[in-house]
C-alpha positions in Angstrom: 0.0 0.0 0.0 1.1 3.6 -0.6 0.9 6.8 1.2 2.9 9.0 3.5 2.5 11.1 6.7 -0.8 12.6 5.7 -2.1 10.1 3.1 -3.2 6.5 3.4 -2.7 4.3 6.5 0.4 6.3 7.5 -1.7 9.5 7.6 -4.3 7.7 9.7 -1.9 6.6 12.3 -0.4 10.0 12.5 -3.9 11.3 13.2 -4.6 8.7 15.8 -1.4 9.7 17.7 -1.8 13.4 17.2 -5.5 14.2 17.7 -5.5 13.4 21.5 -2.4 15.5 22.0 -3.9 18.5 20.2 -7.1 18.2 22.1 -5.2 18.1 25.4 -3.6 21.4 24.4 -7.1 22.7 23.6 -8.2 22.0 27.1 -5.5 24.4 28.3 -6.5 27.0 25.7 -10.1 26.8 26.8 -9.1 27.5 30.4 -6.3 30.0 29.9 -7.1 31.8 26.6 -10.7 31.1 25.6 -10.7 33.9 23.0 -7.5 32.9 21.3 -7.2 31.5 17.8 -5.4 28.2 17.2 -3.7 28.3 13.8 -3.0 24.7 13.0 -0.6 23.3 10.5 0.1 20.1 12.5 -0.5 17.3 10.0 -2.8 15.8 8.9 -3.9 19.4 9.0 -7.5 19.0 7.8 -8.2 16.1 10.2 -6.7 17.9 13.2 -8.7 21.1 12.4 -11.9 19.0 12.2 -11.1 17.3 15.5 -10.7 20.6 17.2 -14.0 21.9 15.7 -15.9 18.7 16.8 -14.3 18.1 20.2 -13.4 21.5 21.7 -14.6 25.0 22.0 -11.3 26.5 20.6 -11.5 28.8 17.6 -9.3 27.1 15.1 -8.2 27.5 11.5 -6.2 25.0 9.5 -3.2 26.0 7.3 -1.4 24.2 4.6 1.5 25.4 2.5 0.2 23.8 -0.7 -2.2 26.7 -1.6 0.4 29.4 -1.1 3.0 27.4 -3.0 0.5 27.1 -5.9 -0.1 30.8 -5.9 3.7 31.4 -6.1 3.9 28.8 -8.9 1.1 30.5 -10.8 2.7 34.0 -10.5 6.0 32.6 -11.7 4.4 30.6 -14.6 2.8 33.8 -15.9 5.6 36.2 -14.8 3.3 38.4 -12.7 3.2 39.6 -9.1 1.5 37.3 -6.6 -1.1 40.1 -5.9 -2.4 39.6 -9.5 -3.2 35.9 -9.2 -6.3 34.3 -7.7 -6.6 30.5 -7.9 -9.9 28.9 -6.6 -9.4 25.8 -4.5 -12.1 23.1 -4.1 -11.7 20.2 -1.7 -10.2 19.1 1.6 -6.6 19.2 2.9 -4.2 17.4 0.6 -7.2 16.5 -1.6 -8.1 19.6 -3.5 -8.5 20.7 -7.1 -7.8 24.2 -8.6 -10.9 24.9 -10.7 -10.1 28.5 -11.7 -6.8 30.5 -12.1 -7.3 34.2 -12.6 -4.2 36.0 -13.7 -4.4 39.8 -14.2 -8.2 39.5 -14.3 -8.1 36.7 -17.0 -9.0 33.0 -16.7 -5.8 31.0 -17.4 -6.9 27.5 -16.3 -6.9 26.3 -19.9 -3.2 27.3 -20.2 -2.4 25.3 -17.1 -4.3 22.2 -18.3 -2.4 22.4 -21.5 0.8 21.8 -19.6 2.1 25.3 -18.6 4.5 24.3 -15.8 4.5 21.3 -13.4 3.2 22.0 -9.8 4.8 19.6 -7.2 6.5 19.5 -3.8 9.7 18.1 -2.3 7.8 15.4 -0.3 5.8 13.9 -3.3 7.4 12.2 -6.3 7.5 14.4 -9.4 5.8 12.0 -11.8 4.0 14.0 -14.6 0.3 14.2 -15.1 -1.4 12.7 -18.2 -2.4 15.7 -20.3 -5.5 14.1 -21.8 -6.7 13.2 -18.3 -6.2 16.8 -17.1 -8.1 18.2 -20.0 -11.1 16.0 -19.4 -10.9 16.6 -15.6 -11.1 20.3 -16.2 -9.1 21.2 -13.0 -5.6 21.1 -11.7 -5.2 18.4 -9.0 -2.9 18.9 -6.0 0.2 16.7 -6.2 -1.2 14.6 -3.4 -3.9 13.3 -5.7 -1.2 11.4 -7.6 -1.6 8.8 -4.8 -5.1 8.2 -6.0 -5.0 8.9 -9.8 -1.5 7.3 -10.3 -1.5 4.6 -7.7 0.6 2.0 -9.7 3.2 4.5 -10.8 3.5 6.0 -7.3 3.9 2.5 -5.8 6.7 1.8 -8.2 8.4 5.1 -7.5 8.1 4.6 -3.7 9.5 1.1 -3.9 12.5 2.3 -5.9 13.0 5.1 -3.3 12.8 2.6 -0.5 15.6 0.6 -1.9 17.8 3.7 -2.4 17.0 5.9 0.5 14.7 4.1 2.9 11.1 5.1 3.6 9.8 8.6 3.6 9.9 8.3 7.4 13.5 7.2 7.4 14.4 10.3 5.3 12.5 12.7 7.6 14.0 11.2 10.7 17.5 11.7 9.3 16.7 15.2 8.2 15.3 16.2 11.6 18.2 14.6 13.5 20.6 16.7 11.4 18.5 19.8 11.9 18.4 19.6 15.7 22.2 19.1 15.7 22.5 22.3 13.7 20.1 24.2 15.8 22.1 23.4 18.9 24.6 25.9 17.6 23.4 29.3 19.0 25.4 31.1 16.4 23.7 29.5 13.4 22.6 32.4 11.1 21.7 30.6 7.9 18.7 28.6 7.0 19.9 24.9 6.9 19.8 23.2 3.5 18.2 20.2 5.1 14.9 22.1 5.4 14.5 21.9 1.6 14.1 18.1 1.9 11.2 18.4 4.4 8.5 19.7 2.1 7.2 22.6 4.2 8.2 25.7 2.3 6.4 29.0 3.0 4.4 27.8 6.1 5.8 30.8 8.0 4.6 33.2 5.4 1.1 31.7 5.3 0.9 31.8 9.1 2.0 35.4 9.3 -0.5 36.4 6.6 -3.3 34.8 8.5 -2.3 36.2 11.9 -2.1 39.7 10.4 -5.5 39.4 8.7 -7.2 38.1 11.8 -5.7 40.8 14.0 -6.4 43.7 11.6 -9.5 42.5 9.7 -7.9 43.0 6.3 -10.7 41.1 4.5 -8.3 39.6 2.1 -8.7 36.1 0.5 -6.7 33.2 1.8 -7.1 29.4 1.3 -7.8 27.8 4.6 -9.2 24.7 6.4 -12.5 25.7 8.0 -15.8 24.0 8.9 -17.9 23.2 5.8 -21.2 24.6 7.1 -23.1 23.9 3.9 -20.4 25.0 1.4 -20.3 21.5 0.0 -23.8 20.1 0.2 -22.5 16.5 -0.1 -20.3 16.7 3.0 -21.3 17.0 6.7 -21.6 20.5 8.2 -18.7 20.0 10.7 -16.4 18.5 8.1 -13.1 20.4 7.6 -12.8 21.7 4.0 -10.1 23.6 2.2 -11.4 26.6 0.2 -10.8 30.3 -0.4 -12.0 32.4 2.6 -12.4 36.1 3.3 -10.4 36.7 6.5 -12.1 39.1 8.8 -11.3 40.2 12.4 -14.1 37.8 13.5 -12.6 34.9 11.6 -12.6 33.4 8.1 -15.7 33.4 6.0 -15.6 30.6 3.4 -16.5 31.4 -0.2 -18.8 29.1 -2.2 -16.7 27.9 -5.2 -17.9 28.9 -8.6 -17.5 25.4 -9.9 -17.2 22.0 -8.3 -16.5 19.3 -10.9 -19.2 16.6 -10.5 -16.7 13.8 -11.0 -14.5 14.8 -8.0 -17.4 14.6 -5.5 -17.2 10.8 -5.0 -13.5 10.8 -4.1 -14.0 13.8 -1.8 -16.9 12.1 0.0 -15.0 8.8 0.3 -11.9 10.3 1.8 -13.9 12.6 4.1 -15.8 9.6 5.3 -12.5 7.9 6.2 -11.2 11.0 7.9 -14.3 11.5 10.1 -14.3 7.9 11.2 -10.6 8.1 12.0 -11.0 11.3 14.1 -13.8 9.6 16.1 -11.6 6.5 16.6 -8.7 8.7 17.8 -10.9 10.3 20.5 -12.7 7.2 21.6 -10.1 4.4 21.1 -12.8 2.4 19.4 -11.1 -0.3 17.2 -14.3 -0.9 15.3 -14.3 2.7 14.1 -10.6 2.5 13.3 -11.2 -0.6 11.2 -14.1 1.1 9.4 -11.9 4.1 8.7 -9.2 1.9 7.1 -11.6 -0.3 5.2 -13.3 2.8 3.6 -10.0 4.4 2.6 -9.6 4.3 -1.2 -6.0 3.3 -0.9 -6.7 0.2 1.3 -7.5 -2.8 -1.0 -9.7 -5.0 1.3 -11.2 -5.5 4.7 -8.9 -8.5 5.4 -5.8 -6.4 4.7 -7.3 -3.6 6.8 -7.7 -5.9 9.8 -4.1 -7.2 9.6 -2.7 -3.7 9.1 -4.7 -2.3 12.0 -3.6 -4.9 14.5 0.1 -4.7 13.5 0.1 -0.8 13.5 -1.8 -0.5 16.8 0.8 -2.8 18.4 3.7 -0.9 16.8 2.4 2.4 18.0 1.1 1.1 21.4 3.1 3.6 23.6 1.6 6.5 21.6 -2.0 5.2 21.5 -3.2 4.9 25.1 -6.8 5.4 24.1 -6.7 2.0 22.4 -5.1 0.1 25.3 
Protein backbone atom coordinates (compact mmCIF):
# COMPACT_ATOMS: atom_id res chain seq x y z
CA UNK A 1 0.00 0.00 0.00
CA UNK A 2 1.09 3.58 -0.65
CA UNK A 3 0.86 6.83 1.24
CA UNK A 4 2.94 9.04 3.51
CA UNK A 5 2.54 11.09 6.67
CA UNK A 6 -0.81 12.60 5.66
CA UNK A 7 -2.15 10.14 3.10
CA UNK A 8 -3.22 6.51 3.36
CA UNK A 9 -2.72 4.32 6.46
CA UNK A 10 0.38 6.31 7.45
CA UNK A 11 -1.68 9.46 7.61
CA UNK A 12 -4.34 7.70 9.66
CA UNK A 13 -1.91 6.58 12.33
CA UNK A 14 -0.36 10.03 12.46
CA UNK A 15 -3.88 11.32 13.16
CA UNK A 16 -4.56 8.66 15.81
CA UNK A 17 -1.39 9.67 17.66
CA UNK A 18 -1.80 13.43 17.22
CA UNK A 19 -5.51 14.17 17.74
CA UNK A 20 -5.52 13.39 21.51
CA UNK A 21 -2.36 15.49 22.03
CA UNK A 22 -3.86 18.51 20.24
CA UNK A 23 -7.15 18.16 22.13
CA UNK A 24 -5.19 18.12 25.41
CA UNK A 25 -3.60 21.43 24.36
CA UNK A 26 -7.10 22.69 23.55
CA UNK A 27 -8.20 22.00 27.14
CA UNK A 28 -5.48 24.42 28.28
CA UNK A 29 -6.50 27.02 25.69
CA UNK A 30 -10.15 26.77 26.78
CA UNK A 31 -9.10 27.49 30.37
CA UNK A 32 -6.33 30.03 29.89
CA UNK A 33 -7.08 31.84 26.60
CA UNK A 34 -10.69 31.15 25.58
CA UNK A 35 -10.72 33.95 22.99
CA UNK A 36 -7.50 32.88 21.28
CA UNK A 37 -7.22 31.47 17.77
CA UNK A 38 -5.41 28.19 17.17
CA UNK A 39 -3.69 28.30 13.79
CA UNK A 40 -3.00 24.67 13.03
CA UNK A 41 -0.55 23.26 10.54
CA UNK A 42 0.10 20.09 12.48
CA UNK A 43 -0.48 17.27 9.99
CA UNK A 44 -2.79 15.81 8.87
CA UNK A 45 -3.94 19.43 9.03
CA UNK A 46 -7.53 18.98 7.84
CA UNK A 47 -8.21 16.11 10.23
CA UNK A 48 -6.65 17.94 13.19
CA UNK A 49 -8.67 21.08 12.43
CA UNK A 50 -11.87 19.02 12.18
CA UNK A 51 -11.11 17.26 15.48
CA UNK A 52 -10.68 20.63 17.23
CA UNK A 53 -13.97 21.86 15.75
CA UNK A 54 -15.86 18.73 16.83
CA UNK A 55 -14.33 18.08 20.22
CA UNK A 56 -13.37 21.47 21.70
CA UNK A 57 -14.56 25.05 22.05
CA UNK A 58 -11.32 26.50 20.65
CA UNK A 59 -11.53 28.76 17.61
CA UNK A 60 -9.34 27.06 15.06
CA UNK A 61 -8.20 27.55 11.47
CA UNK A 62 -6.17 25.00 9.53
CA UNK A 63 -3.24 26.02 7.34
CA UNK A 64 -1.41 24.23 4.57
CA UNK A 65 1.53 25.41 2.49
CA UNK A 66 0.21 23.79 -0.68
CA UNK A 67 -2.16 26.68 -1.63
CA UNK A 68 0.43 29.42 -1.05
CA UNK A 69 2.95 27.40 -3.05
CA UNK A 70 0.46 27.08 -5.91
CA UNK A 71 -0.10 30.82 -5.86
CA UNK A 72 3.67 31.38 -6.14
CA UNK A 73 3.86 28.78 -8.92
CA UNK A 74 1.06 30.54 -10.80
CA UNK A 75 2.72 33.96 -10.47
CA UNK A 76 6.03 32.57 -11.70
CA UNK A 77 4.45 30.63 -14.59
CA UNK A 78 2.81 33.80 -15.93
CA UNK A 79 5.56 36.22 -14.83
CA UNK A 80 3.30 38.44 -12.72
CA UNK A 81 3.22 39.63 -9.13
CA UNK A 82 1.47 37.33 -6.62
CA UNK A 83 -1.08 40.06 -5.91
CA UNK A 84 -2.35 39.62 -9.49
CA UNK A 85 -3.23 35.92 -9.24
CA UNK A 86 -6.30 34.33 -7.67
CA UNK A 87 -6.64 30.53 -7.87
CA UNK A 88 -9.86 28.89 -6.65
CA UNK A 89 -9.45 25.76 -4.50
CA UNK A 90 -12.09 23.07 -4.11
CA UNK A 91 -11.66 20.15 -1.70
CA UNK A 92 -10.18 19.13 1.62
CA UNK A 93 -6.62 19.25 2.91
CA UNK A 94 -4.23 17.39 0.60
CA UNK A 95 -7.17 16.48 -1.62
CA UNK A 96 -8.06 19.63 -3.53
CA UNK A 97 -8.46 20.74 -7.12
CA UNK A 98 -7.82 24.18 -8.62
CA UNK A 99 -10.93 24.94 -10.66
CA UNK A 100 -10.08 28.50 -11.68
CA UNK A 101 -6.85 30.46 -12.11
CA UNK A 102 -7.34 34.19 -12.58
CA UNK A 103 -4.19 36.04 -13.69
CA UNK A 104 -4.40 39.81 -14.23
CA UNK A 105 -8.18 39.46 -14.33
CA UNK A 106 -8.14 36.75 -17.03
CA UNK A 107 -8.98 33.04 -16.67
CA UNK A 108 -5.81 31.03 -17.38
CA UNK A 109 -6.92 27.54 -16.31
CA UNK A 110 -6.89 26.25 -19.94
CA UNK A 111 -3.21 27.26 -20.20
CA UNK A 112 -2.38 25.26 -17.06
CA UNK A 113 -4.31 22.23 -18.25
CA UNK A 114 -2.40 22.41 -21.53
CA UNK A 115 0.83 21.85 -19.62
CA UNK A 116 2.13 25.29 -18.61
CA UNK A 117 4.46 24.28 -15.75
CA UNK A 118 4.47 21.34 -13.36
CA UNK A 119 3.24 21.98 -9.83
CA UNK A 120 4.77 19.63 -7.23
CA UNK A 121 6.51 19.48 -3.85
CA UNK A 122 9.67 18.07 -2.27
CA UNK A 123 7.82 15.36 -0.34
CA UNK A 124 5.82 13.93 -3.29
CA UNK A 125 7.43 12.17 -6.28
CA UNK A 126 7.50 14.40 -9.36
CA UNK A 127 5.76 12.04 -11.78
CA UNK A 128 4.02 13.98 -14.56
CA UNK A 129 0.28 14.15 -15.15
CA UNK A 130 -1.38 12.68 -18.22
CA UNK A 131 -2.40 15.74 -20.27
CA UNK A 132 -5.46 14.09 -21.81
CA UNK A 133 -6.67 13.23 -18.32
CA UNK A 134 -6.16 16.80 -17.07
CA UNK A 135 -8.06 18.24 -20.02
CA UNK A 136 -11.06 16.01 -19.39
CA UNK A 137 -10.86 16.61 -15.62
CA UNK A 138 -11.10 20.35 -16.16
CA UNK A 139 -9.14 21.16 -13.01
CA UNK A 140 -5.56 21.06 -11.73
CA UNK A 141 -5.23 18.41 -8.99
CA UNK A 142 -2.93 18.87 -6.04
CA UNK A 143 0.17 16.69 -6.24
CA UNK A 144 -1.20 14.57 -3.37
CA UNK A 145 -3.88 13.31 -5.74
CA UNK A 146 -1.17 11.37 -7.56
CA UNK A 147 -1.56 8.76 -4.81
CA UNK A 148 -5.13 8.20 -6.03
CA UNK A 149 -4.96 8.89 -9.76
CA UNK A 150 -1.53 7.30 -10.34
CA UNK A 151 -1.51 4.56 -7.72
CA UNK A 152 0.56 2.00 -9.69
CA UNK A 153 3.20 4.53 -10.78
CA UNK A 154 3.48 5.97 -7.29
CA UNK A 155 3.89 2.50 -5.79
CA UNK A 156 6.73 1.77 -8.20
CA UNK A 157 8.36 5.12 -7.45
CA UNK A 158 8.11 4.60 -3.69
CA UNK A 159 9.47 1.07 -3.92
CA UNK A 160 12.48 2.32 -5.87
CA UNK A 161 12.98 5.13 -3.35
CA UNK A 162 12.75 2.62 -0.49
CA UNK A 163 15.60 0.58 -1.93
CA UNK A 164 17.76 3.69 -2.44
CA UNK A 165 17.03 5.92 0.54
CA UNK A 166 14.67 4.05 2.87
CA UNK A 167 11.08 5.06 3.56
CA UNK A 168 9.84 8.65 3.64
CA UNK A 169 9.85 8.30 7.45
CA UNK A 170 13.53 7.24 7.36
CA UNK A 171 14.41 10.30 5.28
CA UNK A 172 12.48 12.69 7.56
CA UNK A 173 14.04 11.17 10.69
CA UNK A 174 17.53 11.68 9.29
CA UNK A 175 16.74 15.25 8.24
CA UNK A 176 15.29 16.17 11.63
CA UNK A 177 18.23 14.62 13.51
CA UNK A 178 20.63 16.71 11.43
CA UNK A 179 18.50 19.84 11.91
CA UNK A 180 18.41 19.55 15.70
CA UNK A 181 22.18 19.10 15.75
CA UNK A 182 22.55 22.28 13.67
CA UNK A 183 20.06 24.20 15.82
CA UNK A 184 22.13 23.36 18.91
CA UNK A 185 24.62 25.92 17.60
CA UNK A 186 23.42 29.26 18.99
CA UNK A 187 25.44 31.15 16.38
CA UNK A 188 23.69 29.54 13.41
CA UNK A 189 22.59 32.38 11.12
CA UNK A 190 21.68 30.65 7.86
CA UNK A 191 18.67 28.56 6.96
CA UNK A 192 19.86 24.92 6.88
CA UNK A 193 19.80 23.23 3.48
CA UNK A 194 18.17 20.16 5.07
CA UNK A 195 14.90 22.09 5.38
CA UNK A 196 14.51 21.91 1.60
CA UNK A 197 14.05 18.13 1.88
CA UNK A 198 11.21 18.41 4.38
CA UNK A 199 8.48 19.74 2.06
CA UNK A 200 7.19 22.60 4.24
CA UNK A 201 8.17 25.71 2.28
CA UNK A 202 6.38 29.00 3.05
CA UNK A 203 4.42 27.78 6.09
CA UNK A 204 5.77 30.76 8.02
CA UNK A 205 4.60 33.21 5.35
CA UNK A 206 1.11 31.67 5.28
CA UNK A 207 0.89 31.78 9.09
CA UNK A 208 1.99 35.43 9.31
CA UNK A 209 -0.50 36.43 6.59
CA UNK A 210 -3.31 34.76 8.54
CA UNK A 211 -2.28 36.24 11.91
CA UNK A 212 -2.10 39.72 10.42
CA UNK A 213 -5.49 39.43 8.73
CA UNK A 214 -7.24 38.06 11.83
CA UNK A 215 -5.75 40.81 13.97
CA UNK A 216 -6.35 43.74 11.61
CA UNK A 217 -9.45 42.54 9.73
CA UNK A 218 -7.91 43.00 6.28
CA UNK A 219 -10.75 41.08 4.55
CA UNK A 220 -8.30 39.56 2.09
CA UNK A 221 -8.70 36.14 0.46
CA UNK A 222 -6.69 33.18 1.78
CA UNK A 223 -7.07 29.44 1.28
CA UNK A 224 -7.78 27.81 4.64
CA UNK A 225 -9.19 24.75 6.38
CA UNK A 226 -12.51 25.66 7.96
CA UNK A 227 -15.80 24.00 8.87
CA UNK A 228 -17.94 23.16 5.83
CA UNK A 229 -21.25 24.58 7.13
CA UNK A 230 -23.09 23.90 3.87
CA UNK A 231 -20.42 25.04 1.37
CA UNK A 232 -20.32 21.48 -0.02
CA UNK A 233 -23.83 20.07 0.23
CA UNK A 234 -22.52 16.49 -0.12
CA UNK A 235 -20.34 16.68 3.04
CA UNK A 236 -21.31 17.03 6.74
CA UNK A 237 -21.60 20.54 8.19
CA UNK A 238 -18.74 19.99 10.66
CA UNK A 239 -16.36 18.51 8.06
CA UNK A 240 -13.13 20.45 7.57
CA UNK A 241 -12.80 21.67 3.98
CA UNK A 242 -10.07 23.63 2.15
CA UNK A 243 -11.42 26.61 0.22
CA UNK A 244 -10.84 30.31 -0.37
CA UNK A 245 -12.00 32.43 2.56
CA UNK A 246 -12.36 36.13 3.32
CA UNK A 247 -10.38 36.68 6.53
CA UNK A 248 -12.13 39.13 8.85
CA UNK A 249 -11.31 40.15 12.42
CA UNK A 250 -14.08 37.78 13.52
CA UNK A 251 -12.61 34.86 11.61
CA UNK A 252 -12.55 33.39 8.11
CA UNK A 253 -15.71 33.37 5.99
CA UNK A 254 -15.58 30.56 3.38
CA UNK A 255 -16.51 31.44 -0.18
CA UNK A 256 -18.76 29.13 -2.20
CA UNK A 257 -16.69 27.89 -5.17
CA UNK A 258 -17.92 28.92 -8.60
CA UNK A 259 -17.49 25.40 -9.93
CA UNK A 260 -17.24 21.96 -8.30
CA UNK A 261 -16.55 19.27 -10.92
CA UNK A 262 -19.21 16.58 -10.53
CA UNK A 263 -16.67 13.78 -11.00
CA UNK A 264 -14.52 14.77 -7.99
CA UNK A 265 -17.36 14.62 -5.48
CA UNK A 266 -17.22 10.83 -5.05
CA UNK A 267 -13.54 10.77 -4.10
CA UNK A 268 -13.98 13.77 -1.82
CA UNK A 269 -16.87 12.08 -0.03
CA UNK A 270 -15.00 8.76 0.32
CA UNK A 271 -11.86 10.31 1.81
CA UNK A 272 -13.86 12.59 4.10
CA UNK A 273 -15.81 9.55 5.35
CA UNK A 274 -12.51 7.87 6.21
CA UNK A 275 -11.23 11.05 7.91
CA UNK A 276 -14.31 11.53 10.08
CA UNK A 277 -14.26 7.88 11.18
CA UNK A 278 -10.55 8.10 12.00
CA UNK A 279 -11.05 11.26 14.08
CA UNK A 280 -13.81 9.63 16.12
CA UNK A 281 -11.62 6.55 16.58
CA UNK A 282 -8.71 8.69 17.78
CA UNK A 283 -10.88 10.29 20.45
CA UNK A 284 -12.73 7.16 21.57
CA UNK A 285 -10.09 4.44 21.11
CA UNK A 286 -12.76 2.38 19.35
CA UNK A 287 -11.06 -0.31 17.25
CA UNK A 288 -14.26 -0.90 15.28
CA UNK A 289 -14.29 2.71 14.12
CA UNK A 290 -10.58 2.49 13.26
CA UNK A 291 -11.25 -0.61 11.17
CA UNK A 292 -14.13 1.11 9.39
CA UNK A 293 -11.89 4.10 8.66
CA UNK A 294 -9.19 1.93 7.10
CA UNK A 295 -11.64 -0.27 5.20
CA UNK A 296 -13.28 2.81 3.63
CA UNK A 297 -10.00 4.42 2.60
CA UNK A 298 -9.64 4.27 -1.22
CA UNK A 299 -5.96 3.26 -0.89
CA UNK A 300 -6.68 0.17 1.26
CA UNK A 301 -7.53 -2.81 -0.98
CA UNK A 302 -9.70 -5.00 1.29
CA UNK A 303 -11.19 -5.53 4.73
CA UNK A 304 -8.89 -8.50 5.41
CA UNK A 305 -5.83 -6.37 4.66
CA UNK A 306 -7.26 -3.55 6.81
CA UNK A 307 -7.69 -5.92 9.79
CA UNK A 308 -4.13 -7.24 9.63
CA UNK A 309 -2.73 -3.74 9.12
CA UNK A 310 -4.75 -2.29 11.99
CA UNK A 311 -3.58 -4.88 14.54
CA UNK A 312 0.06 -4.66 13.47
CA UNK A 313 0.07 -0.84 13.48
CA UNK A 314 -1.78 -0.53 16.80
CA UNK A 315 0.80 -2.79 18.41
CA UNK A 316 3.71 -0.95 16.77
CA UNK A 317 2.39 2.40 18.04
CA UNK A 318 1.13 1.10 21.40
CA UNK A 319 3.08 3.59 23.55
CA UNK A 320 1.58 6.53 21.60
CA UNK A 321 -2.00 5.24 21.52
CA UNK A 322 -3.17 4.93 25.14
CA UNK A 323 -6.83 5.35 24.10
CA UNK A 324 -6.71 1.96 22.35
CA UNK A 325 -5.13 0.09 25.25
